[in-house]
N, C-alpha and C positions, 0 to 999 in steps of 0.2 A: 521801712527795708525794702529795696527795690528787687524784684524778682531775681534770681539767680541766673536764670539763661544758661545755654550752654557753658561746659567749662572753657575758660579762656585758653584761645590755640595761640600759634606763634605771632599771627598779626594783631590780636589784641595786647599780647605782651608786649610787643614790639611798639604799640602806640601808649602804653603807660609807660615803657622806659621812656620814650622819647618826651612824652609830659614832663617825666621827673626831670630829665636832665636840662629842661628848660628853665626849670625852676631853681634846680638846687645842683651844686659840685657834688660829685660822690665818687667811689671806689668800686673797683670791681666786686669786692664783699658787700659792701652797700647795696649796690645794684641787686645783687643776687637777694640780699635779705628783703628789698622793695617786691621785687617781682615774686619771692615767696609769700609776702602777706598779701599779694593780689589774690595768689591760689587759696590761702587761707579764707579770705573774707569770701569769695566764691563759696568754699568749701562749707562756712558757716551758714550762707544763705539756703544752698541746697538741700543741707540737713534740716533746716527749718521747713523747707518745701516739702519734706518726707523722703529725701533720698536715703538710702542705706549708708550707713556710715564707712562700711567697706568700700562701696561703690566711690564713695567722695574722696577717700585714701587712694583709690586707684587711680582716680582723675588727676589727682595733686602729684602721685609719684609719675605717671604717664607724661607732664608736663616738664620734667627735670631736661631733656634733651631740647625742648623749644627755650626753656629759661637760658641753657648753655649758649643756645644759638643766638639769642637775642643779644646778649652779653657781648658774643662775639662782633657781632653787627656793630654795637656801642663803640667798642674797640677798634674796629675799622674806621667808623666815622671820625674818631678822636674825641667822642663824647663822654667816653670815661678811660682815664689815663691816671694809673696809680702814681706815677712819678709825678705828673704835671698838678695833681691834687695835691701832693705830699709837699713840692715845692712852694706852692702858693700858700697852702696852710702853716707852713714852715714860717715863713715869712710874717704872715700876718699874727701869727700866735705870740711870736717872738717880740714883734713890735708893740705888741699889746701887753707885754712883760710876762710872758712865759718862760720858764728855765729850758734849758735844752733837754733835760731829762722830761720835764713836763711834756714837750713836743714830740719828742719820740714815745712818749707812753701814749700821747692822744692819737698818733697816728697808728700803731701798732693795732689801739683799739679799735680803729676804723678798717681794721683787717690788711692793713698793708705789708707786704712781705718785709720782713726784717732787714733783708739786703737792700732792698729799696730803701727803706727808710736810712739805713745807715750812708748810703751813697748821696742821696738828696739833701740829708743835713750837712754831710762834709762840703757840697757843692754849695749850698745856700747858704748855711751857718758858719761856714770855714772848718778845716781841718781841725784836728786837737791841736790846737797851738796859740799863736798868738792872736790871729784873726779870730778863731773861735772864742777866746777869752775876752776879747774886746766886745762882741756881739754880745755874748753873756753879761759883761757887765753894763751894756746898754739896757738889756731886758731888764736887770736888776734895777737900775734906775727908774724906768717906766714902774716896776713894781712899788717902790718906795715912793716915787712920785703919787701914786692914787692912795697910798697911805698916809699921806702929809709927814712924812718921818724923813730923818736926816736933813739933807740939803733943802727938802721941801717942806719942812717944820712950818705952821703957821708963826709969822712973825712976832704976834703977840702970846705965843706960848711960853710958860714958865718952863726954868730947866728941868723941873722935875717933870712936867708934862712931855716935854721933848724928849727926855730920856725912857718915859714910859712908852712913847709910841716908837722909838727905837728899839727898845726891847721887844716890844710885839711885833714890831717890822721884822726883825731877827729871827724870831720864830717862826713867823708866817713863812718867810724866805726858806727857811729850813725844811718845812713842810712841803715846799713848793719845787724843790729839788736845787737851788742855789746851794752853792759850796760857802762853807764859812769865810773864806777868803774873799769872795767876790760879794757876799753879804757886807762885812765889813768896809770893803773898799766903797760899796754904795752909800752907805750911811754916814761915813766920814768925807766924802766928798765937797768941795765947795760947789755951791748952786750954779754958777756961771759955767763951770766945766761940766755938772752934770747936765746942764739943759743942752750943751752944744753936743755932748755924745749923743744924746738922744736924739737931737734933729740929725747926726750923720747917719745914724742907723737908720732911722725913718727915711731918709733921703735916697739912700745908697740903692 
């Protein structure tokens, strides 16, 4: 374990933040957690070297203004932007076969404000109407394709095997946040239309 050294100051925390955003997309809450972990790691090393726990806790608490200032710096640079993060993640998760509900839960788990999530999802995945329905159906088709069910069943599968896969896919789709209507449409669609819908969604 490297020596603790002095408690990380604004410059050290800013360097850690820049190194992080160079490798990962993150949210304001994610950046705050990462910088908090930097301080906690320093604290563990400092305690191992004999610093009193109360002194360690005092240093960690005193870093709060520096953490807030670094996050403000990252936002000013455009390196941390919850709306942009949400837009990118909503698109990628939908193209990977995640339901609208699952996308929303994912973004909120990353600490994105609910109002930002709602706005970005309407702008990215469509307002709750025909556009949103079509996007959700395309995501469901990706989900079904991964499970080799419905229009993507193996050509050599028996009727019984295909029915079992469809039933399991239906159950999995319900757990993943897809409505029964969307799940049924995805499973009953013919292969060519399903492939075209997926292509259109991923090309948009």
